[in-house]
C-alpha positions in Angstrom: -15.6 164.8 66.4 -14.0 161.0 66.8 -17.7 159.2 67.9 -19.2 159.9 64.0 -15.5 157.7 62.8 -15.8 154.5 65.6 -19.5 154.3 63.9 -18.2 153.9 60.6 -15.2 151.6 61.3 -17.6 149.3 63.0 -19.7 149.4 60.2 -17.2 148.6 57.7 -15.6 145.7 60.3 -18.7 144.0 60.6 -19.4 144.3 56.3 -15.8 142.8 55.9 -16.9 140.0 58.5 -20.4 139.6 56.7 -18.3 139.2 53.1 -15.5 137.0 54.4 -18.9 134.7 55.7 -20.5 134.3 52.4 -16.9 133.4 50.6 -16.3 130.7 52.9 -20.2 129.3 52.8 -19.7 129.6 49.0 -16.1 127.9 48.5 -17.8 125.2 51.3 -20.9 124.7 49.0 -19.0 123.0 46.0 -16.6 120.5 48.1 -18.2 117.6 45.4 -17.6 119.6 41.9 -13.8 120.3 43.8 -13.7 116.7 44.8 -14.9 115.0 41.4 -13.1 111.8 40.8 -11.2 111.6 37.1 -10.6 108.0 35.7 -8.4 107.9 32.7 -9.4 105.5 30.1 -7.0 103.9 27.7 -8.3 101.8 24.8 -6.8 98.8 23.8 -8.0 97.2 20.4 -4.7 95.7 19.6 -2.3 92.7 19.7 -0.3 92.8 22.5 3.3 93.1 21.5 6.2 96.1 22.0 4.2 99.1 20.9 1.0 98.2 22.5 3.1 97.8 25.7 4.6 100.9 25.8 1.1 102.8 24.8 0.1 100.9 28.3 3.2 102.3 30.3 2.5 105.4 29.5 -1.4 105.0 30.3 -0.1 104.0 33.7 2.3 106.2 34.1 -0.2 109.3 33.5 -2.8 107.9 35.9 -0.5 107.8 38.0 0.6 111.2 37.7 -2.9 112.5 37.9 -3.9 111.0 41.0 -6.9 109.2 39.0 -9.2 107.3 41.1 -8.5 104.5 38.7 -7.5 104.0 35.2 -10.3 101.9 33.1 -8.8 99.8 30.1 -11.4 99.1 27.1 -9.8 95.6 25.5 -10.4 94.0 22.7 -7.2 91.5 21.6 -6.9 88.4 19.9 -3.5 87.9 22.0 0.1 88.3 21.1 3.5 87.8 21.9 4.6 86.4 25.7 7.2 88.7 26.8 4.6 91.7 25.8 2.3 90.2 27.5 4.5 89.3 30.8 5.7 93.5 30.9 2.1 94.4 30.2 0.6 92.3 33.3 3.8 93.7 35.3 2.7 97.0 34.7 -0.4 96.5 35.8 0.3 94.9 38.4 2.5 97.1 39.7 0.3 100.2 39.5 -0.6 102.5 42.4 -3.8 103.3 40.6 -6.4 101.0 40.5 -6.7 99.2 36.9 -9.8 98.3 35.7 -10.3 96.1 32.7 -13.3 96.1 30.3 -13.6 93.8 27.8 -16.2 95.7 25.2 -18.0 96.0 23.3 -19.8 93.4 22.4 -18.3 91.1 20.3 -15.0 91.9 21.8 -12.5 89.2 23.4 -9.7 89.1 25.5 -7.8 86.0 24.4 -4.7 84.8 24.4 -2.1 86.9 25.8 -5.0 89.0 26.6 -6.5 86.8 28.9 -3.6 86.9 31.5 -4.0 91.1 31.2 -7.8 90.5 32.5 -6.8 88.6 35.3 -4.1 90.7 36.7 -6.5 93.5 36.9 -7.7 94.5 39.7 -11.3 94.6 38.5 -11.8 92.5 35.4 -15.3 93.2 34.0 -16.8 92.0 30.6 -19.7 93.1 28.5 -22.2 90.9 27.4 -21.6 89.1 23.9 -17.3 89.1 24.6 -15.6 86.4 25.4 -12.3 85.6 27.1 -9.4 82.8 27.4 -8.0 80.3 25.1 -4.7 80.7 26.1 -2.7 77.8 25.6 0.9 79.0 24.6 1.7 78.8 21.0 5.1 78.8 19.8 7.1 80.9 17.6 9.4 78.8 16.1 7.7 75.6 15.3 6.8 72.8 18.1 9.6 72.1 20.5 10.4 69.0 22.2 8.0 67.6 24.8 10.2 68.7 27.8 10.9 72.4 26.7 6.9 71.9 25.6 5.9 71.3 29.5 8.8 73.7 31.2 7.2 76.8 28.8 3.6 76.1 29.9 4.3 74.9 33.2 6.2 78.8 33.4 3.1 80.0 31.6 0.7 78.8 34.0 2.7 79.5 37.1 3.0 83.0 36.7 -1.2 82.9 36.1 -1.6 81.3 39.0 1.0 84.2 41.6 -1.6 86.6 41.1 -5.2 85.4 40.5 -5.3 83.9 43.5 -4.4 86.9 45.1 -7.2 88.6 43.5 -9.5 86.0 45.0 -10.8 84.6 41.4 -10.6 80.4 40.6 -7.3 79.9 39.9 -8.3 76.2 38.3 -10.9 77.6 36.0 -7.9 80.4 34.9 -5.5 77.3 34.4 -7.7 75.4 32.2 -8.0 78.3 29.5 -4.0 77.9 29.6 -4.0 73.9 29.4 -6.9 73.2 27.3 -7.6 76.2 24.9 -10.9 76.6 27.1 -13.0 80.2 26.3 -15.1 81.6 28.2 -18.4 83.9 27.5 -19.1 87.0 29.9 -21.9 85.0 31.8 -19.2 81.5 31.9 -16.5 83.9 33.1 -18.9 85.3 35.7 -20.1 82.4 37.4 -16.6 81.0 37.4 -15.5 83.4 39.3 -12.7 84.4 36.5 -14.8 88.2 36.7 -15.6 90.6 39.3 -19.1 91.9 37.4 -20.8 92.3 33.8 -21.7 95.7 32.4 -23.6 96.3 29.4 -21.9 100.0 29.5 -19.1 102.2 31.0 -21.6 103.8 32.8 -23.2 101.3 34.2 -20.0 99.9 35.0 -18.8 103.0 36.9 -21.7 103.2 39.0 -21.5 99.5 40.4 -18.4 100.0 40.8 -18.8 102.9 43.3 -18.3 102.4 46.8 -16.6 99.1 46.1 -14.1 97.5 48.3 -10.7 95.8 46.4 -8.1 93.6 47.8 -5.0 95.2 45.9 -2.0 92.4 45.3 -0.5 93.2 48.4 -3.6 92.7 50.4 -4.5 95.8 51.5 -8.2 96.9 51.4 -9.2 99.9 49.5 -12.5 101.4 48.5 -13.3 102.7 44.8 -15.6 106.3 44.8 -16.3 106.8 41.5 -19.7 108.0 41.7 -20.3 111.1 39.3 -16.8 110.2 37.8 -15.1 112.5 34.7 -13.6 110.0 31.9 -10.2 111.2 30.5 -9.5 109.4 27.2 -6.4 108.7 26.7 -5.2 109.6 22.9 -2.4 107.5 21.6 0.7 110.6 20.1 2.0 110.2 16.9 4.8 108.4 17.1 2.9 105.7 18.7 0.5 105.6 15.7 3.3 105.8 13.5 5.2 102.7 15.9 1.3 101.1 15.2 1.7 101.3 11.4 4.8 100.2 11.0 4.3 96.6 13.3 2.2 95.6 10.5 3.9 92.8 9.3 2.4 93.3 6.0 3.4 97.0 6.2 6.9 95.9 6.9 7.6 93.8 4.4 6.2 96.4 1.7 8.8 98.7 2.4 11.5 96.6 2.6 11.3 95.5 -0.7 9.9 98.3 -2.1 13.1 100.3 -0.5 15.4 97.4 -2.1 13.8 97.9 -5.6 14.5 101.7 -5.2 18.0 101.6 -4.0 19.0 98.9 -7.1 17.6 101.8 -9.2 20.0 104.3 -7.7 22.8 102.0 -8.2 21.9 101.1 -11.6 21.1 105.4 -12.5 23.8 106.8 -10.6 22.8 110.5 -9.6 19.3 110.6 -9.8 19.5 110.6 -5.9 15.8 110.5 -4.9 15.3 106.6 -5.4 18.3 106.0 -3.6 17.3 108.4 -0.7 13.4 107.0 -0.7 14.7 103.7 -0.9 17.1 103.6 1.8 14.3 105.5 4.4 12.0 102.9 3.8 14.7 99.6 4.0 15.7 101.4 7.7 12.3 102.0 8.8 11.0 98.3 7.7 14.3 97.3 9.8 13.2 99.3 12.5 9.9 97.5 12.2 11.0 94.2 11.8 12.9 94.6 15.0 9.9 95.2 16.9 8.8 91.6 15.5 10.2 87.7 16.1 12.2 87.3 13.0 12.9 83.7 11.4 16.7 83.2 10.5 16.0 80.7 8.1 13.5 82.9 6.4 16.3 85.6 5.8 18.1 83.0 4.7 15.8 81.6 2.6 15.1 85.6 1.1 19.0 86.0 0.6 19.2 82.4 -1.7 16.1 84.4 -3.8 18.0 87.1 -4.5 20.7 85.7 -5.5 18.8 82.9 -7.8 17.2 86.0 -9.4 20.6 87.9 -10.3 22.0 84.2 -11.4 19.1 83.9 -14.2 19.3 87.3 -14.7 23.1 86.8 -15.8 23.4 83.4 -17.0 19.9 82.8 -18.1 18.6 79.0 -16.9 15.2 79.3 -19.5 13.5 80.3 -16.3 14.4 77.3 -14.1 16.5 80.1 -11.4 13.9 82.7 -12.1 11.2 80.7 -10.9 13.2 79.1 -8.1 13.9 82.2 -6.5 10.6 82.8 -6.8 9.5 79.7 -5.0 12.5 80.8 -2.0 11.1 84.2 -1.9 7.3 83.1 -1.3 8.4 81.0 1.3 10.9 83.4 2.8 8.4 86.1 3.3 5.3 83.2 4.6 7.5 82.4 7.5 9.6 85.3 8.4 7.9 86.7 11.0 7.1 83.7 13.9 3.8 84.8 14.6 2.0 82.9 18.0 -1.4 84.3 16.1 -2.2 84.9 12.4 -2.8 88.6 13.2 0.9 89.3 13.7 1.5 87.0 10.6 2.5 87.9 6.6 -0.8 87.5 4.6 -0.2 84.8 2.1 -2.0 86.6 -0.4 0.5 89.6 -0.1 3.1 87.6 0.3 2.6 85.9 -3.0 2.2 88.7 -5.0 5.1 90.5 -3.5 7.1 87.8 -4.7 6.1 88.1 -8.3 6.4 90.8 -8.7 10.1 91.3 -6.8 10.9 88.3 -8.7 9.9 89.8 -12.2 10.9 93.4 -12.2 14.5 92.0 -10.3 14.9 89.6 -13.3 13.7 92.3 -15.9 15.9 95.4 -14.6 19.0 92.8 -14.4 18.7 91.9 -17.7 18.6 95.5 -18.8 21.2 96.3 -16.9 24.0 93.6 -18.4 22.5 94.6 -21.9 23.1 98.1 -21.2 27.0 97.3 -20.3 27.5 94.8 -23.0 26.2 98.4 -25.3 28.8 100.5 -23.7 31.5 98.4 -25.2 30.3 99.8 -28.8 30.4 103.2 -29.2 31.0 105.3 -31.9 32.6 103.2 -35.3 32.7 100.1 -33.4 28.8 100.7 -33.1 28.6 100.5 -36.8 30.1 97.3 -37.4 27.8 94.6 -39.0 25.0 97.5 -39.5 23.6 97.7 -43.1 24.7 100.1 -45.8 24.3 100.7 -49.2 26.6 102.2 -52.0 25.9 105.8 -53.5 28.7 105.3 -56.1 30.5 102.8 -57.5 33.0 102.0 -55.5 36.0 101.2 -57.1 36.9 100.1 -54.6 36.4 103.7 -52.7 33.6 106.1 -52.6 30.6 107.4 -50.2 28.0 105.1 -48.5 24.2 105.3 -46.7 25.0 104.3 -43.4 22.0 104.6 -41.1 20.9 108.0 -43.0 24.6 109.0 -42.5 26.9 110.0 -45.4 30.4 108.3 -45.2 33.2 107.7 -47.1 34.2 104.0 -47.6 36.4 101.2 -49.2 35.3 97.9 -50.7 37.9 94.8 -50.9 36.3 94.8 -54.2 34.7 96.9 -57.3 30.8 97.4 -56.5 28.0 99.5 -58.0 26.1 102.2 -57.1 22.8 100.9 -55.1 25.0 97.9 -54.0 23.4 96.0 -50.6 26.6 96.4 -48.2 27.4 95.8 -44.8 29.8 97.4 -42.8 32.6 94.9 -41.9 35.2 97.6 -40.5 37.3 100.4 -39.9 40.3 102.3 -40.5 40.3 105.3 -38.5 37.4 107.7 -40.4 37.5 105.2 -43.0 34.9 102.3 -43.2 35.4 99.3 -44.4 32.2 97.3 -46.2 32.0 94.3 -47.9 29.0 92.8 -50.2 26.1 92.0 -47.9 26.7 87.9 -48.8 30.1 88.3 -47.9 29.7 90.7 -44.7 27.6 88.3 -42.9 30.8 86.3 -43.3 33.3 88.2 -42.5 32.3 90.8 -39.6 35.9 91.9 -38.4 37.7 95.0 -36.2 40.2 96.8 -38.2 41.9 99.4 -35.6 
């Protein structure tokens, strides 16, 4: 009875063993797919400023969290702010994941502050037809004295030297980009040992870097394994896109001026709510954006002076002289508001002139309308009729009915006047109008309580 059962158990054990062996062989036969390297990619086609610095920090943090084989940064930048550049270069130097900076596509550049980032990378690469360099420090608030200028330049050069040599690159050629604003093509940078390689495409770049040994900033060696790597593009968040749009100085200026006009409309016509709420939101967004950019306080003073001059023109009238002076101050203030080291971070001159002319004209017009409205509020009811023309509907001897602006009123004249006589309202006593001949009324218009 038990012999067949034993044989059945033996066959079952053998089948189970064979199945386990097949599963093991299948699992061990797919190591390449399971261990496919991942390269995170971040595209930096922007100026170097606080928003782009935050985007780079997020990209490096994501690459470290993903345990990526490398972080590939495709860069095309005209440069930007020194403080933002220092923070970005520091993040690249301290990244646990190797950072590859690739200046691409053809026609791209890593100028000014971008050159510092390129040299900070573990691997510096450029596509043919690109350039890098021109990294001389541009002062945001005008040219300082010779001593301060030398201190700032020496500081920038020392910062560049602190890591270029550790990357086994040409320190003298890198310093020349700072001292004399020298710029290099991709081929020149490679010949000057400022680059590790040139590549025509991203695929060629990763293929040539596979198996290459790099030296990290701390002196340790690391081999890059990038064969068949899957490139994961790190997209910007909605918040970063909004901040990048707001940090445009032209947008910030338009929001500031438009918001100021809407707030004024709300004060001039209380209760409309929508202009005030929208204007407040626009001004707050503008202040937030300008807080991310370097501001000249002399330009702020010019803007305040422009506002005062425009108000004085509307209130007292200066035959246009005060308005012209206000618009000039407004134009100069908007043009110099952003202390930009590169043109891309400055206010467009055409935008500044257009905003100044429009804002100046609209402000003077609105203030004059408001002043006229305030003066008219003092003449309501019977007071508004004083000085108006009238005609006698019947002989006035001295009382009778007159026609004023299509309305019939009881009136009294200072002398007998015939029917149809041209009259003018000179005053009122309760509900009784006081009138006089049109010729006399022009000379004697008064108010009777």
